[in-house]
Every structure is written in C-alpha cells, then in structure tokens.
C-alpha positions in Angstrom: -34.9 8.6 59.9 -37.1 10.2 57.2 -34.6 13.0 56.8 -31.5 10.5 56.6 -33.6 8.7 53.8 -34.5 11.8 51.9 -31.0 12.9 52.0 -29.5 9.5 50.7 -32.4 9.6 47.9 -31.3 13.3 47.1 -27.7 12.2 47.0 -28.5 9.2 44.8 -30.6 11.4 42.1 -27.6 13.9 42.1 -25.1 11.3 41.3 -27.8 9.9 38.4 -28.0 13.5 37.2 -24.3 14.1 37.0 -23.6 11.0 35.2 -26.7 12.0 32.6 -25.2 15.6 32.3 -21.6 14.0 31.9 -23.1 11.8 28.8 -25.1 14.6 27.5 -21.9 16.9 27.3 -19.8 14.4 26.0 -20.0 15.1 21.9 -20.6 12.2 19.8 -21.7 9.7 22.4 -25.4 9.4 22.9 -27.2 6.5 24.7 -27.5 4.5 21.7 -24.7 5.8 19.0 -21.1 6.6 19.1 -20.1 9.0 16.2 -16.8 8.6 14.4 -15.4 10.5 11.8 -12.8 10.1 9.1 -11.3 12.3 6.1 -10.1 10.2 3.1 -9.0 11.1 -0.3 -11.7 10.1 -2.4 -11.2 11.9 -5.5 -7.4 13.0 -5.8 -4.1 11.3 -6.5 -4.5 8.9 -3.6 -8.4 8.2 -4.1 -7.3 4.5 -4.6 -6.0 4.6 -0.8 -8.9 6.5 0.6 -11.8 4.4 -0.8 -10.1 1.1 0.3 -9.6 2.7 3.8 -13.2 3.6 4.2 -14.5 0.3 3.1 -12.4 -1.2 5.6 -13.8 0.8 8.1 -17.2 0.2 7.0 -16.8 -3.5 7.1 -15.6 -3.4 10.7 -18.4 -0.9 11.9 -20.9 -3.3 10.1 -19.5 -6.3 11.9 -19.6 -4.5 15.2 -23.1 -3.4 14.7 -24.3 -6.9 13.7 -22.9 -8.0 17.1 -24.9 -5.5 19.3 -22.3 -2.4 19.0 -20.4 -1.5 22.0 -22.0 -1.5 25.7 -25.2 -1.2 24.0 -24.2 1.6 21.5 -23.9 1.2 17.7 -21.2 2.9 15.8 -22.0 5.5 13.0 -19.1 6.4 10.5 -19.2 9.8 8.4 -16.4 10.1 5.6 -15.5 13.5 4.0 -13.1 13.9 1.2 -10.2 16.1 1.1 -9.3 15.2 -2.5 -5.7 15.5 -1.1 -5.7 18.9 -0.3 -4.9 20.1 3.2 -7.2 23.4 2.9 -9.8 21.0 1.9 -9.1 18.6 5.0 -9.4 21.9 7.4 -13.0 22.2 6.0 -13.9 18.8 6.4 -12.7 18.6 10.0 -14.7 21.7 10.8 -18.0 20.0 9.4 -17.3 16.8 11.1 -16.1 18.4 14.4 -18.5 21.3 14.6 -21.6 20.5 12.9 -21.8 16.5 12.8 -20.2 16.9 16.3 -18.1 13.6 16.1 -16.5 11.6 19.1 -13.4 10.8 17.5 -11.5 11.4 14.3 -10.4 7.7 13.0 -7.6 6.7 10.2 -7.7 10.3 8.7 -5.2 9.9 5.8 -2.3 12.2 4.7 0.4 13.5 6.5 0.0 17.3 5.5 -3.8 16.9 5.9 -3.6 15.7 9.3 -1.6 18.4 10.6 -4.1 20.9 9.2 -7.1 19.2 10.6 -5.6 18.5 14.1 -6.1 22.2 15.7 -9.6 22.4 14.5 -10.2 18.8 16.5 -8.0 20.0 19.5 -10.0 22.6 20.0 -13.1 20.6 20.8 -11.3 18.0 22.6 -11.6 15.5 19.7 -8.9 12.5 19.6 -6.7 12.2 16.3 -7.0 8.3 16.6 -4.6 6.2 14.2 -4.1 8.6 11.2 -3.3 6.7 8.1 0.3 8.3 7.8 3.5 7.4 9.3 4.9 10.9 9.9 6.5 11.5 13.3 3.9 14.5 13.8 1.1 12.1 14.4 2.5 11.6 17.8 5.4 14.3 18.3 5.3 16.9 20.0 3.4 15.1 22.5 -0.2 16.1 23.2 -2.9 13.8 24.7 -5.2 13.8 22.1 -2.7 12.2 19.8 -2.5 8.3 19.2 -0.6 6.9 16.2 -0.1 3.3 15.1 2.1 3.3 12.1 5.9 3.1 12.1 7.4 6.5 11.1 8.4 6.8 7.2 11.5 8.2 8.9 12.2 4.9 11.1 11.1 2.7 8.1 14.0 4.5 5.9 16.6 4.7 8.6 16.5 1.0 9.4 15.7 -0.4 5.9 17.9 1.6 3.8 21.3 0.3 5.2 20.0 -3.1 5.4 19.0 -3.0 1.8 22.3 -0.9 0.5 24.4 -3.5 1.9 22.7 -6.4 0.6 22.6 -5.1 -2.7 26.2 -3.8 -2.5 25.0 -0.3 -4.0 27.9 2.4 -4.6 25.7 5.3 -5.5 22.2 5.8 -3.6 20.1 8.6 -4.6 16.6 9.7 -3.9 13.4 11.1 -5.8 10.7 12.2 -3.6 7.6 14.4 -3.2 8.2 18.0 -2.1 6.2 18.0 1.2 5.8 16.7 4.6 5.5 13.0 3.8 8.5 13.1 1.0 10.8 14.6 3.1 10.2 12.4 6.0 11.2 9.6 3.7 14.4 11.6 2.2 15.6 12.4 5.9 15.1 8.9 7.3 17.1 7.4 4.5 19.7 10.1 5.0 20.2 9.2 8.6 20.2 5.5 7.7 23.0 6.0 5.1 25.4 8.1 7.5 24.9 5.0 9.9 27.2 3.0 7.4 29.3 5.8 6.2 27.4 6.8 3.0 25.4 9.6 1.8 23.0 10.5 -1.3 25.1 10.9 -4.7 22.0 12.8 -6.0 18.6 14.2 -4.7 15.8 15.2 -7.1 12.2 16.3 -6.1 8.9 16.9 -7.5 5.4 19.0 -6.6 2.4 16.9 -5.5 0.4 16.1 -8.3 3.4 15.7 -10.6 2.9 13.3 -13.6 6.0 13.4 -15.9 9.0 12.2 -14.2 11.5 11.9 -17.0 13.7 14.8 -16.1 14.1 13.5 -12.6 14.9 9.6 -13.5 17.4 10.9 -16.4 19.3 12.9 -14.0 19.7 10.0 -11.4 20.7 7.7 -14.3 23.4 10.3 -15.5 24.6 10.3 -12.2 25.2 6.4 -12.0 22.8 5.9 -9.1 22.2 2.2 -8.7 20.0 2.5 -5.8 17.0 5.0 -5.7 15.1 5.6 -2.2 11.6 6.7 -3.6 9.4 9.3 -1.4 6.5 8.4 -3.5 2.8 7.4 -3.5 0.9 5.3 -6.4 1.4 7.0 -9.6 4.6 8.5 -8.8 6.1 5.2 -8.0 4.5 3.8 -11.2 5.6 6.7 -13.3 9.2 7.0 -12.0 9.9 3.1 -12.2 8.1 3.0 -15.8 10.0 5.8 -17.0 13.2 4.1 -16.0 12.4 0.7 -17.3 11.5 2.5 -20.7 15.1 4.1 -20.6 16.7 0.6 -19.9 17.3 1.7 -16.5 17.3 -0.6 -13.8 18.7 0.4 -10.4 17.3 -1.1 -7.2 14.3 0.9 -6.0 13.1 1.1 -2.5 10.0 2.9 -1.2 8.2 3.2 2.1 4.9 2.0 3.3 3.3 4.8 1.5 3.8 3.1 -1.7 2.8 -0.7 -0.5 -0.1 -1.3 -2.1 -1.3 -3.8 -4.8 -2.3 -0.9 -6.9 1.3 -0.5 -7.8 1.6 -3.8 -9.6 -2.0 -3.8 -10.6 -1.5 -0.5 -12.6 2.1 -0.6 -13.3 2.3 -4.2 -14.5 5.3 -6.2 -15.1 7.7 -2.9 -14.9 7.0 -3.0 -11.1 8.6 -6.4 -10.6 11.7 -5.9 -8.1 10.7 -2.9 -6.4 11.0 -2.9 -2.7 9.0 -1.1 -0.2 8.7 -1.1 3.8 5.6 -2.4 5.3 4.0 -4.0 8.4 0.7 -5.8 7.8 0.8 -7.8 4.6 -1.6 -7.4 1.5 -4.5 -9.6 2.0 -4.8 -11.5 -1.4 -8.0 -13.4 -1.9 -5.9 -16.5 -2.8 -3.6 -15.8 0.2 -2.1 -19.4 1.3 -3.2 -18.0 5.3 -6.8 -19.4 5.8 -8.0 -16.6 8.1 -6.7 -13.7 5.5 -8.2 -15.3 3.0 -11.5 -15.7 4.4 -11.4 -12.1 5.2 -10.2 -10.9 1.9 -13.0 -12.9 0.0 -15.5 -11.5 2.6 -14.5 -8.0 1.8 -14.8 -8.6 -2.0 -18.2 -10.0 -1.5 -19.5 -6.7 0.2 -17.7 -4.5 -1.9 -17.3 -6.3 -5.2 -13.3 -5.5 -5.3 -10.1 -6.9 -4.0 -8.8 -5.7 -0.7 -5.7 -4.0 -0.3 -3.5 -3.3 2.9 -5.2 0.0 3.1 -8.6 -2.1 3.4 -6.8 -3.8 6.5 -5.5 -0.5 7.8 -9.1 0.9 7.9 -10.6 -2.3 9.4 -7.8 -2.6 12.1 -8.2 0.9 13.1 -12.0 0.8 13.8 -11.4 -2.8 15.5 -8.7 -1.0 17.8 -10.9 1.7 18.7 -13.9 -0.7 19.4 -11.4 -2.7 21.9 -10.4 0.3 23.9 -14.1 1.7 24.1 -15.3 -1.9 25.2 -12.7 -1.8 28.1 -13.8 1.7 28.8 -17.8 0.4 29.6 -20.7 2.8 29.6 -19.2 5.7 30.6 -17.4 6.9 27.3 -15.8 10.0 27.4 -12.4 11.5 26.1 -11.1 11.3 29.2 -12.2 7.7 30.1 -11.0 6.5 26.6 -7.6 8.2 27.0 -7.1 6.2 30.7 -7.9 3.0 28.9 -5.6 3.7 26.0 -2.7 4.8 28.1 -2.3 1.0 29.4 -3.5 -0.3 26.2 -1.7 -3.6 24.6 -2.7 -4.7 21.2 -1.3 -7.9 20.2 -0.5 -9.2 16.5 -3.5 -9.8 14.2 -4.2 -12.4 11.5 -2.6 -9.6 8.8 1.0 -10.1 10.6 1.1 -6.6 12.4 3.7 -6.0 15.2 2.6 -5.9 18.8 1.9 -2.4 19.7 1.7 -0.7 23.3 0.8 2.7 24.8 1.4 4.6 28.0 0.8 8.1 29.2 3.8 9.5 27.5 4.3 7.0 24.6 1.8 8.1 21.7 3.3 5.7 19.0 2.1 1.9 19.0 5.3 0.4 17.6 8.3 1.5 15.5 8.8 -1.9 13.9 8.5 -2.4 10.1 9.6 -4.8 7.6 10.5 -4.9 3.6 8.6 -6.7 0.9 9.2 -7.0 -2.8 7.1 -7.2 -6.0 7.8 -10.6 -7.4 5.8 -12.2 -10.3 3.1 -9.5 -9.9 2.6 -9.8 -6.2 4.1 -8.6 -2.9 6.2 -11.0 -0.9 7.7 -10.4 2.4 11.3 -10.7 2.4 12.6 -9.7 5.8 11.5 -10.0 9.5 10.6 -6.7 11.5 13.2 -4.3 12.2 13.1 -1.6 14.7 15.1 0.5 17.3 15.3 -2.3 19.8 16.7 -4.6 17.0 19.0 -2.1 15.6 20.8 -1.7 19.1 21.4 -5.8 19.5 
C-alpha cells in the first residue's frame, strides 16, 4: 500500500515538474508576465502610422492589465523602430526575439519589413500575429506561425477598382505606385480587377520609396488623358501626388488602398484631398463621431495620448485585444502550440469600429478578405459602400 502511495506521489510530482519545465521552456511567458514585441516605423516616412499603432496597442495593454491581466499574467509590450527600412526590421526582430525573448510579434508594420523579419522569428518558433500590412505574403505561402487579419491590397483593388470605374464611367485608367512589394500588390490587384471588366491600364508610372517629387509622374498621366488613377501610395506620396495634380488643374478620380486610409491625408493635405477614395475596413474614430461607443473610445484615447486617434490606433488596439481573447481561451498553459490550437478554431465578431467578421482554421490564416470604400468629403472620411469580398463577387 505504501509502495502504491509512493508511486502515485512520484507520478504527480512528475506531472507537476513537466508542467513547470514546459512553462519555463516557453519563451516570453513566465508565471506573471507575457512579453509581446512589435516593430513600427517611429522615425521614417510612415511614422504617423507607427506611432498611432503603438499607442493603440499600449492602450489595450493598459486596459487588460488594469483588469488583472490574462489568467494571472500581465502583458508587457516592447516596441522597436525600423524607420521603414527592412534591414533595420531584421535587426529589430533579432533584438526582440533573441535578446528580449518575446512570446509573440504583434502588429509589425510594413510589407517588406515583415518579410525580412519573419525568418528570424520562425527560427525561434515566434508567431507573426496580425501584421499591419495587407500583403498576401502575410499568410501565403502557408506557415503555421502566420496569422493575418487584413483583407489584402490585392483583393481590395480587384474588387474596388471595377466597381468604382463603372460607377464613374472612366475611360482611361492609370496607376501610380511605390516600386516595392506594397505598391506592386496594389497595381496587380487593380490590373486583375480591370481585366474582369474588359479593361487594362492605359498608363503606369512608379516611384522609389521615400520620393517627395511626383510632378513627372502626374504630368505623364495628365498627358495620357487618364481620368481615373489607382494610387499605390501611403501618406506623403498620396498627398504629394494629389496635391500636384490639383495645382495643375488636373482632377481625375483617385483611388487608394487601406494603406492611404488615415486622417493624416486630409489633416496634412487639406482641402485638395477632398474627393479621394480609399479602400478600408474599420472606420476612422473621430472624437465627434455620431456612434457613441466610438466617440467614447476616441476621447479616452485622446485623453491618454493628447492626440486624436486614427484607424491605425484602432488596428493596434484591436490586434492586442484579439491576441488577448485567444490567450484567455488557452488558459494557464500558454505556449506557441496551445495558442495555435485555439486560433485555428477562432471566430472574431464585428467590433464597435465596424470590422468584418473574421475566422481561422488549420489551413486558413487570413481572417477576412472583405473590404469597403470610403471617400474624403468636407475634410473627413465617409464610408460610401458596404463590404465587398470574394463571396459577394460570386453572387
């Protein structure tokens, strides 16, 4: 009898020891803390986006910690700056993964930057969770450590371009795009969308990342008689391109992707930006928004950071909360593998910001391919379409 009791105690001790060792071996998770990392542009051409995303993440982290954390663990967020340079993104990833030993990379901004950093993460079994880029490479080719929330630039354009071209009765469609992975995704999606309605680009012109003068590109499209321009641009390139056109008295329809959907466009570009269209998902959270929940959140954010929130603030906030919801479902034994198991059956409902519902499976790593369009009217973004997606396109 004594021998049986001793064996039972030994077995229980073994189980406890195994659990302790498993916890100890999981990078970035201790008994009282979960360490998250993020890489943003805090000093480069899209620093406006990066700082807002960081603030949104921090607001979510603070709220979660104020409520006791996740299964007894507080969240800690470490943010590094890549200044929109993929080489610096690699260095930042190496620091976060190998020195800080983060559990997960969340909301890393930039297409080329994610692609450069992911190999560093994957070598140490660190998930790339909801990067702030809508490139297909964020979930293709399949990798168990990839999870993407954003309808791709490619899908946004292939659905939005034919819809708006037909609505405007455009005759000559052209494109101006950044000569990198981001810009090419916008251009390729638009090209496929045009093909679906029997059209093709009349003119294409590109620019290098960091360019500030767009007079030659705009003049080229004006000379070609383009009455509709697809913009593979971010903040200053959108403002610079449209601003140049307005000065020339050139007023085609301009359509950009979610990469240009930010209040910085109309705040920095002024009245000249009125009429610009962009694809988007969640709406920009204005502090005087008619929706009470959005208005309350926006004013809470402004009180904390002394600046108005933007859609990138929402991205950061939602990404951390999506992580938290999944981690809560995992329970106390939080590991990379247990997190993946929960995510692969995850359903994320629409939120107060109007996001489309998202879902994941063991072979589906993009939450949703749905997007919609918004237009700057009288200095503010106004949503002008319902969601469109592959499912809607087939109807």
